[in-house]
C-alpha positions as CSV (number, residue, x, y, z in Angstrom):
1,X,72.9,-66.2,-7.8
2,X,74.2,-67.0,-10.9
3,X,78.4,-66.1,-10.8
4,X,78.5,-64.1,-13.7
5,X,75.9,-61.8,-12.6
6,X,77.4,-59.0,-10.0
7,X,75.4,-56.9,-8.0
8,X,74.8,-53.7,-9.3
9,X,74.7,-50.3,-6.8
10,X,73.3,-46.9,-7.4
11,X,75.9,-43.9,-7.5
12,X,75.3,-40.9,-5.2
13,X,74.1,-38.1,-7.5
14,X,76.0,-34.9,-6.7
15,X,74.3,-32.3,-5.3
16,X,72.2,-29.8,-7.8
17,X,73.7,-26.3,-8.6
18,X,71.4,-24.0,-7.0
19,X,70.2,-21.1,-9.0
20,X,69.8,-17.6,-7.8
21,X,66.2,-17.2,-6.3
22,X,65.6,-13.8,-8.4
23,X,66.5,-15.8,-11.6
24,X,62.8,-16.6,-12.4
25,X,61.5,-13.3,-11.4
26,X,64.0,-12.0,-14.6
27,X,63.3,-14.4,-17.1
28,X,58.8,-13.5,-15.8
29,X,59.8,-9.9,-16.4
30,X,61.4,-9.9,-19.4
31,X,58.5,-12.4,-20.6
32,X,56.1,-10.2,-19.9
33,X,57.9,-7.3,-22.0
34,X,58.1,-9.2,-25.0
35,X,54.7,-9.6,-25.0
36,X,53.8,-5.6,-23.7
37,X,56.8,-4.8,-26.9
38,X,55.1,-7.2,-29.3
39,X,51.2,-7.1,-28.9
40,X,49.8,-5.1,-26.0
41,X,51.0,-2.0,-27.5
42,X,50.1,-2.9,-31.5
43,X,47.1,-3.1,-30.2
44,X,46.0,0.0,-28.1
45,X,47.5,1.8,-30.6
46,X,45.0,0.3,-33.5
47,X,42.8,1.4,-31.0
48,X,43.4,4.7,-30.9
49,X,43.6,5.1,-34.6
50,X,39.9,3.7,-35.0
51,X,39.1,6.1,-31.8
52,X,40.0,8.8,-33.9
53,X,39.0,8.2,-37.2
54,X,35.4,7.3,-35.8
55,X,35.3,10.5,-33.8
56,X,36.4,12.4,-36.9
57,X,33.5,11.5,-39.4
58,X,31.2,13.7,-40.6
59,X,28.3,14.3,-43.6
60,X,29.5,13.1,-47.2
61,X,32.4,11.1,-46.0
62,X,32.4,7.8,-47.7
63,X,32.9,4.7,-45.4
64,X,33.5,1.0,-45.5
65,X,31.6,-1.1,-43.0
66,X,33.3,-3.9,-40.9
67,X,29.9,-5.8,-43.1
68,X,31.4,-4.7,-46.2
69,X,29.2,-2.3,-46.9
70,X,30.6,0.9,-49.0
71,X,28.0,4.1,-48.4
72,X,28.3,8.2,-48.6
73,X,27.1,9.4,-44.6
74,X,23.8,11.6,-45.1
75,X,23.3,12.1,-41.1
76,X,25.4,11.6,-38.3
77,X,24.4,10.5,-33.9
78,X,26.8,10.1,-31.3
79,X,25.4,6.5,-32.0
80,X,24.1,6.1,-34.8
81,X,25.1,7.0,-39.0
82,X,22.8,6.8,-41.9
83,X,24.6,5.7,-45.0
84,X,23.4,6.2,-48.5
85,X,24.4,3.1,-50.5
86,X,23.0,3.5,-53.7
87,X,19.8,4.9,-55.7
88,X,16.6,2.9,-57.4
89,X,15.6,6.0,-60.0
90,X,16.5,9.3,-58.3
91,X,15.1,7.8,-55.2
92,X,18.3,7.3,-52.8
93,X,19.0,3.9,-50.0
94,X,19.8,4.5,-46.8
95,X,20.6,2.8,-44.0
96,X,21.5,2.3,-40.4
97,X,24.0,1.6,-38.8
98,X,25.9,1.6,-36.1
99,X,28.8,4.6,-36.2
100,X,31.5,1.8,-34.2
101,X,31.0,-0.3,-37.3
102,X,32.9,2.3,-39.9
103,X,36.0,0.1,-41.1
104,X,37.6,2.4,-43.2
105,X,37.3,5.6,-45.1
106,X,37.4,5.9,-48.3
107,X,39.0,9.1,-50.3
108,X,36.2,11.1,-51.9
109,X,34.8,10.1,-55.1
110,X,35.0,6.1,-54.5
111,X,31.5,5.6,-54.9
112,X,30.9,7.3,-58.3
113,X,34.4,5.3,-59.5
114,X,32.6,2.1,-58.5
115,X,29.2,2.5,-60.1
């Protein structure tokens, strides 16, 4: 070997500090609580409000469907409803949509202000 290069030896590392065995469980529980508070609870609240609005629909209500149609409810069944979306001459134009497709309940008279 060359005289100016010395041998290098690895140093012994100190033993790793042991963390408590319950620490990962605390972190996991905290993450689950944050997920519940930020994601699950608001979504469940929104679904409850949507269901309550859907059950309270009545004839004559003006609604916006998830497809963007604005109409007045003329007939209701447990699953479907008939919407009057306009008129041709003096005949109403109606369509049948799923009751669950209602996105928003509009104030009375909104359709008249749009026409």
